[in-house]
RODO-2510 file (C-alpha; in nm, 4 decimals, decimal comma):
residues 271
     n   res          X          Y          Z
     1     x    -0,8119    -0,3561     0,7304
     2     x    -0,5321    -0,6128     0,7644
     3     x    -0,3840    -0,6764     0,4215
     4     x    -0,2976    -1,0441     0,4583
     5     x    -0,1451    -1,2451     0,1760
     6     x    -0,3885    -1,5254     0,2389
     7     x    -0,3018    -1,7375    -0,0600
     8     x     0,0583    -1,8430    -0,0080
     9     x     0,4003    -1,6988    -0,0845
    10     x     0,3937    -1,5931    -0,4460
    11     x     0,7562    -1,6770    -0,5152
    12     x     0,7688    -2,0417    -0,4093
    13     x     0,6103    -2,2838    -0,6540
    14     x     0,8638    -2,2981    -0,9395
    15     x     1,2015    -2,2602    -0,7746
    16     x     1,2562    -2,6346    -0,7420
    17     x     1,2064    -2,7454    -1,1032
    18     x     1,5342    -2,9381    -1,0928
    19     x     1,4147    -3,1973    -0,8390
    20     x     1,5045    -3,5356    -0,9887
    21     x     1,2876    -3,7614    -0,7715
    22     x     0,9968    -3,7338    -0,5307
    23     x     1,1453    -3,7721    -0,1834
    24     x     0,9395    -3,8748     0,1226
    25     x     0,8173    -3,5689     0,3109
    26     x     0,7696    -3,5924     0,6848
    27     x     0,4245    -3,4918     0,8020
    28     x     0,4219    -3,2025     1,0478
    29     x     0,1581    -3,1036     1,2980
    30     x    -0,1181    -2,8851     1,1467
    31     x    -0,0808    -2,5140     1,2205
    32     x    -0,3403    -2,3955     1,4756
    33     x    -0,5524    -2,0976     1,3695
    34     x    -0,4736    -1,8136     1,6091
    35     x    -0,5940    -1,5325     1,3788
    36     x    -0,8862    -1,6079     1,1471
    37     x    -0,8955    -1,4662     0,7950
    38     x    -1,1663    -1,2238     0,6867
    39     x    -1,2944    -1,0484     0,3737
    40     x    -1,0391    -0,8058     0,2321
    41     x    -0,9061    -0,6505    -0,0881
    42     x    -0,5326    -0,5807    -0,0750
    43     x    -0,3066    -0,4033    -0,3251
    44     x     0,0490    -0,5183    -0,3970
    45     x     0,3394    -0,4480    -0,6276
    46     x     0,6158    -0,6693    -0,7655
    47     x     0,9606    -0,5141    -0,8093
    48     x     1,2648    -0,6336    -1,0013
    49     x     1,6184    -0,6205    -0,8600
    50     x     1,6715    -0,2723    -1,0025
    51     x     1,3729    -0,1429    -0,8048
    52     x     1,1374    -0,0978    -1,0996
    53     x     0,7782    -0,2158    -1,0612
    54     x     0,7142    -0,4931    -1,3146
    55     x     0,3668    -0,6011    -1,2021
    56     x     0,0697    -0,4821    -0,9981
    57     x    -0,1265    -0,7200    -0,7806
    58     x    -0,4666    -0,7636    -0,6196
    59     x    -0,5585    -0,9936    -0,3344
    60     x    -0,9318    -1,0564    -0,3089
    61     x    -1,0291    -1,2713    -0,0131
    62     x    -1,3794    -1,3748     0,0936
    63     x    -1,4703    -1,5718     0,4066
    64     x    -1,7886    -1,7797     0,4445
    65     x    -1,7913    -1,9252     0,7925
    66     x    -1,4785    -2,1358     0,8361
    67     x    -1,4081    -2,1561     0,4608
    68     x    -1,2003    -1,8913     0,2852
    69     x    -1,1429    -1,8263    -0,0855
    70     x    -0,8435    -1,6085    -0,1730
    71     x    -0,7355    -1,5017    -0,5214
    72     x    -0,4022    -1,3305    -0,5779
    73     x    -0,3408    -1,1946    -0,9288
    74     x    -0,0350    -1,0155    -1,0666
    75     x    -0,0609    -0,8391    -1,4034
    76     x     0,2809    -0,7779    -1,5603
    77     x     0,3671    -0,4870    -1,7835
    78     x     0,4762    -0,7311    -2,0543
    79     x     0,1316    -0,8954    -2,0553
    80     x     0,2261    -1,1936    -1,8367
    81     x    -0,0061    -1,3080    -1,5607
    82     x     0,0411    -1,4907    -1,2323
    83     x    -0,2896    -1,5980    -1,0830
    84     x    -0,3590    -1,8254    -0,7856
    85     x    -0,6904    -1,9102    -0,6233
    86     x    -0,6813    -2,0961    -0,2920
    87     x    -0,9751    -2,2404    -0,1002
    88     x    -0,9049    -2,3519     0,2550
    89     x    -1,0664    -2,4242     0,5880
    90     x    -0,9744    -2,2436     0,9084
    91     x    -1,1701    -2,4503     1,1560
    92     x    -0,9188    -2,5050     1,4358
    93     x    -0,6287    -2,5619     1,1960
    94     x    -0,5506    -2,4496     0,8417
    95     x    -0,6422    -2,7158     0,5859
    96     x    -0,6104    -2,6773     0,2105
    97     x    -0,9157    -2,7712     0,0024
    98     x    -0,8123    -2,6646    -0,3495
    99     x    -0,5356    -2,4563    -0,5032
   100     x    -0,5153    -2,3452    -0,8670
   101     x    -0,1970    -2,1666    -0,9764
   102     x    -0,1443    -2,0310    -1,3272
   103     x     0,1688    -1,8586    -1,4631
   104     x     0,2006    -1,7664    -1,8304
   105     x     0,3493    -1,5026    -2,0570
   106     x     0,6962    -1,3707    -2,1519
   107     x     0,8040    -1,3372    -1,7855
   108     x     0,7748    -1,7153    -1,7354
   109     x     1,0079    -1,9380    -1,9410
   110     x     0,8328    -2,2411    -1,7873
   111     x     0,4590    -2,1613    -1,7713
   112     x     0,2507    -2,3683    -1,5286
   113     x    -0,1122    -2,4578    -1,4727
   114     x    -0,1339    -2,6536    -1,1472
   115     x    -0,4571    -2,7594    -0,9789
   116     x    -0,4578    -2,9422    -0,6446
   117     x    -0,7796    -3,0987    -0,5152
   118     x    -0,7228    -3,2306    -0,1643
   119     x    -1,0762    -3,3702    -0,1459
   120     x    -1,0105    -3,6222    -0,4225
   121     x    -0,6308    -3,6400    -0,3731
   122     x    -0,5853    -3,5471    -0,7389
   123     x    -0,3283    -3,3154    -0,8938
   124     x    -0,3816    -3,1840    -1,2488
   125     x    -0,0989    -3,0231    -1,4441
   126     x    -0,1514    -2,8365    -1,7693
   127     x     0,1317    -2,8035    -2,0201
   128     x     0,1960    -2,7309    -2,3861
   129     x     0,3149    -3,0207    -2,5994
   130     x     0,5742    -3,0072    -2,8754
   131     x     0,2883    -2,9755    -3,1231
   132     x     0,1720    -2,6592    -2,9447
   133     x    -0,1440    -2,8195    -2,8126
   134     x    -0,2536    -2,7857    -2,4520
   135     x    -0,2267    -3,1047    -2,2487
   136     x    -0,3737    -3,1962    -1,9097
   137     x    -0,2379    -3,4747    -1,6909
   138     x    -0,4168    -3,5817    -1,3711
   139     x    -0,2347    -3,7842    -1,1035
   140     x    -0,3770    -3,9584    -0,7987
   141     x    -0,1395    -3,8709    -0,5175
   142     x    -0,1296    -3,9058    -0,1402
   143     x    -0,1457    -3,5447    -0,0210
   144     x    -0,0375    -3,4595     0,3340
   145     x    -0,3203    -3,3099     0,5452
   146     x    -0,0967    -3,0126     0,6264
   147     x    -0,0086    -2,9312     0,2635
   148     x     0,0997    -2,5652     0,2543
   149     x     0,0254    -2,4589    -0,1059
   150     x    -0,1451    -2,1202    -0,0876
   151     x    -0,1122    -2,1091     0,2900
   152     x     0,2484    -2,0158     0,3663
   153     x     0,1770    -1,6557     0,4647
   154     x    -0,1161    -1,7675     0,6807
   155     x     0,1122    -2,0180     0,8508
   156     x     0,3827    -1,7596     0,9172
   157     x     0,1357    -1,5058     1,0558
   158     x    -0,0038    -1,7697     1,2929
   159     x     0,3276    -1,8933     1,4338
   160     x     0,3685    -1,8421     1,8052
   161     x     0,6363    -1,5893     1,9069
   162     x     0,9627    -1,7627     1,9798
   163     x     0,9010    -2,0537     1,7407
   164     x     1,2499    -2,1331     1,6156
   165     x     1,1604    -2,3518     1,3164
   166     x     0,8472    -2,4831     1,1466
   167     x     0,8447    -2,7430     0,8680
   168     x     0,5564    -2,7863     0,6247
   169     x     0,5131    -2,9913     0,3037
   170     x     0,4492    -2,8279    -0,0333
   171     x     0,3842    -2,9532    -0,3856
   172     x     0,5173    -2,8255    -0,7174
   173     x     0,4842    -2,9228    -1,0843
   174     x     0,8270    -3,0305    -1,2100
   175     x     0,6618    -3,1253    -1,4587
   176     x     0,5243    -3,4193    -1,2633
   177     x     0,3930    -3,3362    -0,9136
   178     x     0,6673    -3,3410    -0,6511
   179     x     0,6526    -3,2938    -0,2751
   180     x     0,9217    -3,1109    -0,0817
   181     x     0,9603    -2,9437     0,2577
   182     x     0,9715    -2,5789     0,3600
   183     x     1,1732    -2,4946     0,6702
   184     x     1,0525    -2,1634     0,8162
   185     x     1,2885    -2,0035     1,0688
   186     x     1,2616    -1,6818     1,2691
   187     x     1,5394    -1,4282     1,2090
   188     x     1,4389    -1,1718     1,4715
   189     x     1,3251    -0,8168     1,4014
   190     x     1,4226    -0,5636     1,1347
   191     x     1,3609    -0,1891     1,1395
   192     x     1,1520    -0,0063     0,8796
   193     x     0,9407     0,3097     0,8743
   194     x     0,5939     0,4290     0,7722
   195     x     0,5677     0,7989     0,6789
   196     x     0,8915     0,8546     0,8689
   197     x     0,7710     0,6808     1,1866
   198     x     0,9937     0,3896     1,2975
   199     x     0,8449     0,0396     1,3104
   200     x     0,9660    -0,3169     1,3678
   201     x     0,8993    -0,6144     1,1387
   202     x     0,9302    -0,9844     1,2165
   203     x     1,1804    -1,1406     0,9773
   204     x     1,1457    -1,5038     0,8622
   205     x     1,3704    -1,7068     0,6343
   206     x     1,2370    -2,0000     0,4316
   207     x     1,4636    -2,2786     0,3100
   208     x     1,3527    -2,5316     0,0501
   209     x     1,4586    -2,8721     0,1803
   210     x     1,4904    -3,1245    -0,1021
   211     x     1,5992    -3,4237     0,1036
   212     x     1,7513    -3,7509    -0,0166
   213     x     1,9949    -3,7566    -0,3073
   214     x     1,8518    -3,4352    -0,4543
   215     x     1,9303    -3,2506    -0,1308
   216     x     2,2927    -3,3657    -0,1406
   217     x     2,3534    -3,3056    -0,5097
   218     x     2,1744    -2,9710    -0,5521
   219     x     2,4252    -2,7552    -0,3556
   220     x     2,7164    -2,9300    -0,5296
   221     x     2,5883    -2,8355    -0,8762
   222     x     2,4722    -2,4886    -0,7775
   223     x     2,1035    -2,5756    -0,7981
   224     x     1,9979    -2,5301    -0,4346
   225     x     1,7286    -2,2586    -0,4458
   226     x     1,8192    -1,9412    -0,2571
   227     x     1,6374    -1,8882     0,0696
   228     x     1,3235    -1,6749     0,0687
   229     x     1,2913    -1,3764     0,3026
   230     x     0,9544    -1,2731     0,4496
   231     x     0,8596    -0,9857     0,6798
   232     x     0,5405    -0,9474     0,8821
   233     x     0,3979    -0,7100     1,1420
   234     x     0,2951    -0,8760     1,4664
   235     x     0,0451    -0,7688     1,7316
   236     x    -0,3311    -0,8247     1,7370
   237     x    -0,3541    -0,8597     1,3585
   238     x    -0,0304    -1,0059     1,2139
   239     x     0,0123    -0,8979     0,8529
   240     x     0,2458    -0,9758     0,5633
   241     x     0,4363    -0,6673     0,4428
   242     x     0,7266    -0,7888     0,2281
   243     x     0,8847    -1,0882     0,0551
   244     x     1,2039    -1,1421    -0,1463
   245     x     1,2724    -1,4493    -0,3604
   246     x     1,2641    -1,6022    -0,7065
   247     x     0,9659    -1,6466    -0,9378
   248     x     1,1060    -1,9593    -1,1028
   249     x     1,4290    -2,1583    -1,1214
   250     x     1,7312    -1,9376    -1,1921
   251     x     1,5150    -1,6237    -1,2130
   252     x     1,6341    -1,2893    -1,0747
   253     x     1,5298    -1,1999    -0,7205
   254     x     1,1972    -1,0176    -0,6926
   255     x     1,0303    -0,8242    -0,4116
   256     x     0,6599    -0,8233    -0,3252
   257     x     0,5291    -0,5441    -0,1040
   258     x     0,1990    -0,3991     0,0044
   259     x     0,1230    -0,0717    -0,1680
   260     x    -0,1359     0,2036    -0,1910
   261     x    -0,2916     0,4086    -0,4705
   262     x    -0,1101     0,6966    -0,6415
   263     x    -0,3339     0,9910    -0,7289
   264     x    -0,2601     1,2114    -1,0338
   265     x    -0,3249     1,5284    -0,8320
   266     x    -0,1116     1,4205    -0,5323
   267     x     0,1615     1,6706    -0,4266
   268     x     0,5185     1,5718    -0,4991
   269     x     0,6993     1,3903    -0,2169
   270     x     0,8652     1,6241     0,0312
   271     x     0,6570     1,9288    -0,0674
***
């Protein structure tokens, strides 16, 4: 089983809340599908900077022909939830159909409820008004055909070896919908181990490119989001294994990793 993170990178959507205007985003070539997605159930964990696990995650992905539905859910120990369901096509190239991302609870100072429907070119954002009532706002928006929401990990795993840089558009709720660009760059290989056996991981670095005035001002005022680090295993079935980045603007750095079950009767490590 190849435990892909088929949805997207979990840490991306809210780290650019300070964008002050929607800048034009250059359209890139669609990413060819080199490795199709299948039906899987993957287990993940989310760790804080001190190494403690703060949330457990499940990736449930089902493929019907060329259409894939992937749901990634993190349940936090404080009761918070981060849930994203992505529907996309993998016929020749990756193409987003719908993406619904929900973040709420004590871990999220700025909760979101973002729904993107590429078929109708509509973006719906849910928020809580000053009166405490839930509000929904739908915007008609030109959405690039290569929109990467929910598809960043799939894109990375399908990059050809030696690709120096790949740029893709992405959309975030800020609180109005805003488009920006992700610049994905290869950073070579890093060593890790599995049960003491040495392995090599492909390291990628993702920069959020704001562009225009926002791109000039953000670094000057300390608001440029930190780069996101992603590691995958290559070969016949490229697979996500690790990511480091923020959950929202000015949040601590978090780490997402694949994990396995812990059994109550398992022997202690090293014995």
